[in-house]
MMTF fields as JSON, N, C-alpha, C and O atoms, coordinates in Angstrom:
{
  "mmtfVersion": "1.0.0",
  "mmtfProducer": "UNKNOWN",
  "numBonds": 279,
  "numAtoms": 280,
  "numGroups": 70,
  "numChains": 1,
  "numModels": 1,
  "chainsPerModel": [1],
  "groupsPerChain": [70],
  "chainIdList": ["A"],
  "bondAtomList": [4, 2, 8, 6, 12, 10, 16, 14, 20, 18, 24, 22, 28, 26, 32, 30, 36, 34, 40, 38, 44, 42, 48, 46, 52, 50, 56, 54, 60, 58, 64, 62, 68, 66, 72, 70, 76, 74, 80, 78, 84, 82, 88, 86, 92, 90, 96, 94, 100, 98, 104, 102, 108, 106, 112, 110, 116, 114, 120, 118, 124, 122, 128, 126, 132, 130, 136, 134, 140, 138, 144, 142, 148, 146, 152, 150, 156, 154, 160, 158, 164, 162, 168, 166, 172, 170, 176, 174, 180, 178, 184, 182, 188, 186, 192, 190, 196, 194, 200, 198, 204, 202, 208, 206, 212, 210, 216, 214, 220, 218, 224, 222, 228, 226, 232, 230, 236, 234, 240, 238, 244, 242, 248, 246, 252, 250, 256, 254, 260, 258, 264, 262, 268, 266, 272, 270, 276, 274],
  "bondOrderList": [1, 1, 1, 1, 1, 1, 1, 1, 1, 1, 1, 1, 1, 1, 1, 1, 1, 1, 1, 1, 1, 1, 1, 1, 1, 1, 1, 1, 1, 1, 1, 1, 1, 1, 1, 1, 1, 1, 1, 1, 1, 1, 1, 1, 1, 1, 1, 1, 1, 1, 1, 1, 1, 1, 1, 1, 1, 1, 1, 1, 1, 1, 1, 1, 1, 1, 1, 1, 1],
  "groupList": [{"groupName": "UNK", "atomNameList": ["N", "CA", "C", "O"], "elementList": ["N", "C", "C", "O"], "formalChargeList": [0, 0, 0, 0], "bondAtomList": [1, 0, 2, 1, 3, 2], "bondOrderList": [1, 1, 2], "singleLetterCode": "X", "chemCompType": "L-PEPTIDE LINKING"}],
  "groupTypeList": [0, 0, 0, 0, 0, 0, 0, 0, 0, 0, 0, 0, 0, 0, 0, 0, 0, 0, 0, 0, 0, 0, 0, 0, 0, 0, 0, 0, 0, 0, 0, 0, 0, 0, 0, 0, 0, 0, 0, 0, 0, 0, 0, 0, 0, 0, 0, 0, 0, 0, 0, 0, 0, 0, 0, 0, 0, 0, 0, 0, 0, 0, 0, 0, 0, 0, 0, 0, 0, 0],
  "groupIdList": [1, 2, 3, 4, 5, 6, 7, 8, 9, 10, 11, 12, 13, 14, 15, 16, 17, 18, 19, 20, 21, 22, 23, 24, 25, 26, 27, 28, 29, 30, 31, 32, 33, 34, 35, 36, 37, 38, 39, 40, 41, 42, 43, 44, 45, 46, 47, 48, 49, 50, 51, 52, 53, 54, 55, 56, 57, 58, 59, 60, 61, 62, 63, 64, 65, 66, 67, 68, 69, 70],
  "secStructList": [7, 3, 3, 3, 3, 3, 3, 3, 7, 6, 6, 1, 7, 3, 3, 3, 3, 3, 3, 3, 3, 7, 7, 7, 7, 1, 7, 7, 7, 2, 2, 2, 2, 2, 2, 2, 2, 2, 2, 2, 2, 2, 2, 6, 6, 7, 6, 6, 6, 7, 7, 7, 7, 7, 7, 7, 1, 7, 2, 2, 2, 2, 2, 2, 2, 2, 2, 2, 2, 7],
  "xCoordList": [65.388, 65.917, 67.246, 67.393, 68.196, 69.486, 69.769, 69.503, 70.307, 70.719, 72.167, 72.494, 73.028, 74.449, 74.819, 74.489, 75.497, 75.958, 77.434, 78.241, 77.779, 79.168, 79.461, 78.7, 80.547, 80.821, 82.313, 83.093, 82.689, 84.076, 84.166, 83.461, 85.031, 85.214, 85.963, 86.517, 85.975, 86.687, 88.168, 88.806, 88.716, 90.131, 90.376, 91.523, 89.287, 89.397, 89.313, 89.33, 89.225, 89.141, 87.732, 86.741, 87.662, 86.37, 85.855, 86.6, 84.6, 83.989, 82.652, 82.048, 82.207, 80.869, 80.341, 81.087, 79.034, 78.367, 77.031, 76.293, 76.721, 75.405, 74.454, 74.623, 73.457, 72.486, 71.281, 70.657, 70.956, 69.764, 69.901, 70.36, 69.508, 69.358, 68.166, 68.29, 67.009, 65.761, 64.76, 64.766, 63.905, 62.816, 61.806, 61.409, 61.398, 60.377, 59.015, 58.643, 58.278, 56.962, 55.949, 55.988, 55.043, 54.008, 54.517, 55.55, 53.78, 54.135, 55.355, 55.594, 56.112, 57.322, 56.993, 57.611, 56.021, 55.633, 56.623, 57.354, 56.633, 57.494, 57.182, 58.088, 55.901, 55.499, 56.017, 56.505, 55.913, 56.425, 57.937, 58.462, 58.628, 60.081, 60.464, 61.37, 59.773, 60.082, 59.889, 60.693, 58.832, 58.588, 59.715, 60.147, 60.189, 61.281, 62.583, 63.3, 62.884, 64.113, 64.081, 65.076, 62.947, 62.823, 63.102, 63.823, 62.533, 62.737, 64.199, 64.698, 64.89, 66.311, 67.149, 68.028, 66.889, 67.642, 67.418, 68.34, 66.193, 65.879, 66.577, 67.127, 66.55, 67.186, 68.682, 69.228, 69.339, 70.774, 71.083, 72.246, 70.057, 70.205, 70.959, 71.839, 70.597, 71.275, 70.284, 70.62, 69.071, 68.052, 68.546, 68.287, 69.245, 69.683, 71.092, 71.642, 71.684, 73.057, 73.15, 74.235, 72.025, 72.03, 72.128, 71.367, 73.08, 73.263, 72.725, 72.225, 72.821, 72.458, 71.85, 72.101, 71.04, 70.529, 70.963, 70.857, 71.446, 71.805, 70.948, 70.945, 70.212, 69.307, 69.097, 69.627, 68.323, 68.049, 66.957, 66.514, 66.537, 65.644, 64.165, 63.356, 63.795, 62.395, 61.566, 62.029, 60.349, 59.507, 59.137, 58.917, 59.066, 58.728, 59.836, 59.58, 61.052, 62.134, 61.904, 62.225, 61.35, 61.005, 59.958, 60.065, 58.947, 57.901, 58.48, 58.09, 59.408, 60.035, 60.771, 60.655, 61.526, 62.256, 61.276, 61.504, 60.187, 59.172, 58.572, 58.368, 58.292, 57.739, 58.721, 58.318, 59.994, 60.997, 61.213, 61.574, 60.997, 61.27, 60.161, 60.336, 59.028, 57.925, 57.948, 57.085],
  "yCoordList": [-95.494, -94.17, -94.096, -94.632, -93.436, -93.217, -91.732, -90.954, -91.344, -89.961, -89.996, -90.611, -89.329, -89.254, -87.789, -86.96, -87.474, -86.103, -86.01, -86.833, -85.015, -84.699, -83.358, -82.405, -83.276, -82.054, -81.912, -82.834, -80.75, -80.472, -80.459, -79.698, -81.298, -81.382, -80.151, -79.386, -79.969, -78.834, -78.832, -77.78, -80.013, -80.126, -79.729, -79.601, -79.533, -79.201, -80.42, -80.282, -81.599, -82.833, -83.015, -82.702, -83.526, -83.85, -85.131, -86.1, -85.14, -86.298, -86.607, -85.752, -87.832, -88.229, -89.228, -90.028, -89.166, -90.056, -90.487, -89.668, -91.763, -92.262, -91.936, -92.427, -91.107, -90.721, -91.645, -91.858, -92.197, -93.036, -93.984, -93.593, -95.214, -96.192, -97.053, -97.998, -96.699, -97.294, -97.382, -96.558, -98.386, -98.501, -97.395, -97.18, -96.705, -95.664, -96.337, -96.86, -96.327, -96.975, -96.142, -94.913, -96.815, -96.114, -95.631, -96.083, -94.715, -94.175, -93.27, -92.646, -93.214, -92.388, -90.976, -90.462, -90.364, -89.001, -88.014, -88.336, -86.826, -85.78, -85.481, -85.222, -85.516, -85.233, -86.304, -85.981, -87.58, -88.659, -88.557, -88.73, -88.277, -88.138, -86.956, -87.059, -85.846, -84.648, -84.905, -84.456, -85.623, -85.929, -86.735, -86.458, -87.735, -88.566, -87.772, -87.85, -87.018, -86.217, -85.178, -84.986, -84.511, -83.512, -84.132, -83.552, -85.31, -85.946, -86.33, -86.236, -86.758, -87.109, -85.859, -85.868, -84.793, -83.548, -82.997, -82.474, -83.117, -82.659, -83.539, -83.033, -84.849, -85.788, -85.507, -85.616, -85.148, -84.868, -83.391, -82.987, -82.604, -81.165, -80.416, -79.601, -80.707, -80.046, -79.363, -79.078, -79.101, -78.473, -77.19, -76.96, -76.363, -75.064, -75.102, -74.059, -76.284, -76.403, -77.012, -77.071, -77.465, -78.118, -77.066, -76.098, -77.268, -76.308, -76.782, -75.976, -78.081, -78.599, -79.984, -80.719, -80.326, -81.677, -82.147, -81.4, -83.365, -83.953, -85.193, -86.083, -85.247, -86.366, -86.533, -85.759, -87.546, -87.735, -86.762, -85.907, -86.901, -85.93, -86.312, -85.831, -87.148, -87.545, -86.353, -85.561, -86.233, -85.078, -85.042, -83.965, -86.214, -86.204, -85.557, -85.104, -85.505, -84.812, -83.303, -82.624, -82.781, -81.352, -81.04, -80.051, -81.902, -81.73, -81.825, -81.067, -82.749, -82.92, -81.655, -81.226, -81.05, -79.817, -78.692, -77.917, -78.596, -77.573, -77.766, -76.798, -79.015, -79.315, -78.916, -78.338, -79.215, -78.893, -77.39, -76.913, -76.651, -75.213, -74.417, -73.234, -75.057, -74.337, -74.476, -73.926],
  "zCoordList": [200.234, 200.04, 200.773, 201.871, 200.165, 200.801, 200.936, 200.019, 202.076, 202.302, 202.763, 203.777, 202.007, 202.337, 202.504, 201.657, 203.584, 203.832, 203.461, 203.892, 202.667, 202.341, 202.999, 202.828, 203.743, 204.494, 204.75, 204.512, 205.236, 205.596, 207.115, 207.778, 207.662, 209.116, 209.62, 208.831, 210.924, 211.524, 211.17, 211.155, 210.884, 210.51, 209.061, 208.634, 208.295, 206.883, 205.976, 204.753, 206.555, 205.77, 205.207, 205.866, 203.977, 203.377, 204.006, 204.148, 204.38, 205.033, 204.376, 203.728, 204.553, 204.134, 205.139, 205.704, 205.352, 206.301, 205.721, 205.173, 205.841, 205.455, 206.605, 207.721, 206.321, 207.341, 207.348, 208.388, 206.178, 206.081, 204.907, 203.834, 205.109, 204.038, 204.44, 205.219, 203.887, 204.358, 203.217, 202.302, 203.283, 202.325, 202.607, 203.753, 201.563, 201.696, 201.608, 200.556, 202.699, 202.745, 201.971, 202.011, 201.268, 200.517, 199.171, 198.676, 198.597, 197.288, 197.4, 198.433, 196.325, 196.302, 195.825, 194.893, 196.472, 196.109, 196.71, 197.646, 196.166, 196.704, 198.157, 198.949, 198.514, 199.895, 200.854, 201.937, 200.461, 201.317, 201.484, 202.584, 200.389, 200.454, 201.344, 202.171, 201.169, 201.953, 203.442, 204.259, 203.797, 205.202, 205.82, 206.939, 205.088, 205.592, 205.674, 206.671, 204.637, 204.628, 205.744, 206.442, 205.914, 206.977, 208.341, 209.154, 208.592, 209.898, 210.114, 211.235, 209.062, 209.188, 209.44, 210.302, 208.704, 208.899, 210.303, 210.928, 210.788, 212.146, 213.186, 214.164, 212.97, 213.905, 214.056, 215.154, 212.957, 212.988, 213.279, 213.276, 213.525, 213.83, 212.736, 213.014, 211.488, 210.363, 209.418, 208.268, 209.897, 209.046, 208.394, 207.213, 209.133, 208.62, 208.05, 207.697, 207.954, 207.465, 206.072, 205.495, 205.525, 204.218, 203.128, 203.111, 202.211, 201.133, 199.794, 199.009, 199.52, 198.203, 198.315, 199.27, 197.309, 197.138, 195.757, 194.784, 195.666, 194.376, 194.199, 195.049, 193.078, 192.836, 191.343, 190.546, 190.961, 189.54, 189.084, 189.851, 187.846, 187.219, 187.334, 186.542, 188.279, 188.439, 188.921, 189.742, 188.411, 188.752, 190.233, 190.787, 190.883, 192.311, 193.141, 194.256, 192.62, 193.328, 193.328, 194.303, 192.238, 192.201, 193.27, 193.996, 193.351, 194.356, 195.759, 196.647, 195.963, 197.271, 197.686, 198.834, 196.775, 197.084, 197.402, 198.331, 196.64, 196.916, 198.31, 199.041, 198.673, 200.005, 201.103, 202.112, 200.918, 201.932, 202.076, 203.152, 201.006, 201.047, 201.734, 202.023, 201.994, 202.645, 204.142, 204.826]
}
C-alpha cells in the first residue's frame, strides 16, 4: 500500500511526501486498509487535516472510507 500526501507548504509551494510504502499484511479488506491508514495519519498528526482520498474503484475502498469516517 502506498500513501502520498499532497499539500501546500507555508511558503505557498505545492509539496508531496510519501508517507507509507508497505506491504499490507493479510487480506486487503476495507477494515485492514482503514486500520493501517488511520495509524499513519495518527503517526503524522494529520488526522484532522485530511481533505480527500484518491483511489481506484475497488469496493474495498468504499468500505475503507466508511471505516475511517466512524
